[in-house]
C-alpha positions in Angstrom: 8.7 0.2 19.1 7.2 2.9 21.2 4.7 2.2 24.0 1.8 3.9 22.2 2.3 1.6 19.2 2.7 -1.5 21.4 -0.4 -0.8 23.4 -2.4 0.0 20.2 -1.5 -3.4 18.8 -2.6 -5.1 22.0 -5.9 -3.1 22.0 -6.6 -4.0 18.3 -5.8 -7.6 19.0 -8.2 -7.6 22.0 -10.8 -5.9 19.8 -10.5 -8.7 17.2 -10.7 -11.2 20.1 -13.9 -9.6 21.3 -15.4 -9.8 17.7 -14.3 -13.4 17.4 -15.8 -14.2 20.8 -19.2 -12.6 19.8 -19.1 -14.6 16.6 -18.5 -17.9 18.4 -21.3 -17.1 20.9 -23.7 -16.3 18.1 -22.7 -19.5 16.3 -23.3 -21.6 19.4 -26.4 -20.0 20.8 -28.2 -18.5 17.8 -27.1 -20.9 15.1 -25.4 -18.3 13.0 -23.2 -19.5 10.1 -19.6 -18.5 10.0 -18.1 -17.6 6.6 -14.8 -18.9 5.2 -13.7 -15.2 5.5 -14.3 -15.4 9.3 -12.3 -18.6 9.6 -9.5 -17.0 7.7 -9.7 -14.0 10.0 -9.6 -16.3 13.1 -6.5 -18.1 11.7 -4.8 -14.7 10.9 -5.6 -13.5 14.4 -4.0 -16.6 15.9 -0.9 -16.2 13.8 -0.5 -12.5 14.8 -1.0 -13.4 18.5 1.9 -16.0 18.2 4.0 -13.3 16.4 3.2 -10.9 19.2 4.9 -13.2 21.7 7.9 -13.7 19.5 8.6 -10.4 17.6 6.7 -7.1 18.1 7.7 -5.7 14.7 6.4 -8.7 12.8 3.2 -8.5 14.9 2.8 -4.9 13.9 3.0 -5.9 10.3 0.5 -8.7 11.1 -2.0 -6.3 12.7 -1.6 -4.0 9.7 -2.2 -6.9 7.3 -5.3 -8.0 9.2 -6.7 -4.5 9.1 -6.1 -4.1 5.4 -7.6 -7.5 4.5 -10.5 -6.7 6.8 -11.2 -3.3 5.2 -11.7 -5.0 1.9 -13.8 -7.8 3.5 -11.3 -10.5 2.4 -11.2 -11.7 6.0 -13.6 -10.8 8.7 -14.0 -11.3 12.4 -17.7 -11.6 12.8 -20.7 -13.4 11.4 -22.3 -10.2 10.2 -21.1 -8.5 7.1 -21.4 -4.9 6.3 -19.7 -3.5 3.2 -19.9 -1.0 0.4 -19.7 -2.4 -3.0 -20.8 -6.0 -2.8 -22.5 -7.6 0.2 -23.4 -10.8 -1.5 -22.4 -14.2 -0.4 -21.3 -17.2 -2.4 -22.5 -20.6 -1.2 -20.7 -23.9 -1.8 -22.6 -26.6 0.0 -22.8 -25.5 3.6 -19.8 -23.1 3.4 -20.1 -19.5 2.2 -17.8 -16.7 1.3 -18.4 -13.0 1.5 -17.5 -11.1 -1.7 -14.9 -8.4 -1.3 -16.2 -4.9 -0.6 -15.2 -2.1 1.7 -16.3 -2.4 5.3 -16.8 1.1 6.6 -16.5 0.2 10.3 -13.2 -1.5 9.9 -12.1 1.3 7.5 -12.6 3.8 10.3 -10.7 1.5 12.8 -7.9 1.2 10.2 -7.6 4.9 9.8 -7.4 5.4 13.6 -4.7 2.7 13.6 -2.8 4.4 10.8 -2.9 7.8 12.7 -1.6 6.2 15.9 1.2 4.2 14.2 2.2 6.8 11.6 5.9 6.6 12.6 5.8 2.9 11.7 3.6 3.3 8.6 5.4 6.2 6.9 8.7 4.5 6.2 6.8 1.4 5.1 4.7 3.5 2.7 7.8 5.2 1.4 9.6 1.9 0.9 6.7 0.5 -1.1 5.5 3.5 -3.1 8.5 5.8 -3.7 11.5 4.8 -5.8 14.8 4.1 -4.3 17.8 6.3 -5.0 19.1 3.8 -7.6 15.7 3.6 -9.3 15.5 7.4 -9.4 18.9 7.7 -10.9 18.2 5.0 -13.5 14.9 6.8 -14.5 16.6 10.2 -14.7 19.4 8.8 -16.8 16.9 7.0 -19.1 15.0 10.3 -19.6 18.2 12.3 -20.3 19.3 9.6 -22.9 15.9 9.8 -24.5 16.0 13.6 -24.9 19.7 13.4 -26.0 18.8 11.0 -28.8 15.8 13.1 -29.7 17.5 16.5 -29.8 20.8 15.2 -31.4 18.9 14.3 -34.5 17.7 17.9 -35.0 19.4 20.2 -37.5 21.0 23.4 -36.4 17.9 25.6 -37.0 15.6 23.3 -35.0 18.2 22.9 -32.3 18.7 26.6 -32.0 14.9 27.0 -31.5 15.0 24.3 -28.8 18.1 26.0 -27.2 16.3 29.4 -27.0 13.3 27.7 -25.3 15.3 25.6 -22.9 13.4 26.8 -19.8 10.2 25.3 -21.2 11.6 21.8 -21.1 11.9 19.4 -18.2 15.1 19.2 -16.2 16.2 16.0 -18.0 15.7 17.6 -21.4 17.6 20.7 -20.3 20.6 18.5 -19.3 20.5 16.8 -22.7 20.2 20.1 -24.5 23.2 21.5 -22.6 25.2 18.4 -23.3 24.5 18.7 -27.1 25.2 22.4 -27.0 28.6 21.8 -25.4 29.4 19.1 -28.0 28.5 21.4 -30.8 30.5 24.3 -29.3 33.6 21.9 -29.3 33.1 21.2 -33.0 32.8 24.9 -33.8 36.0 25.7 -32.0 
């Protein structure tokens, strides 16, 4: 972990601590109510602080998780709620929940975090959202087999039309067409 990422994690955790402190002061002095979302945020913050002392990489995942959950207002760190979408609250007795929505302030903070820690985020993003080599090969093979089965059922006139327009087809279809053409050339000889 580079110094910039390490310090950015500490700065974000201190920022969350400041929000938590303001919320607790508001609760004690001004009798604000604290939502279940805020309690969940406090608990998440404590867990990430413990992780920070044990393992910096897991703490970085923790800060990222806190930010993502905060952006969607699933957890929060303050008694005030600001969000696009739904700013309603749901009361159960004396407890209340904030409905999910997008918090624009935390979204801006998350975007800044992503730009600072892009070297950490990029491989994580690729691992989650792009297929592995094995998955890519399996998908490619599945498509080639699909086109092979499709074009092998064509008669000679239909297949010659497909063969003349081979450049109009995707790469997988071109491979299947070439394979069928090679097989038909063997039978002709």
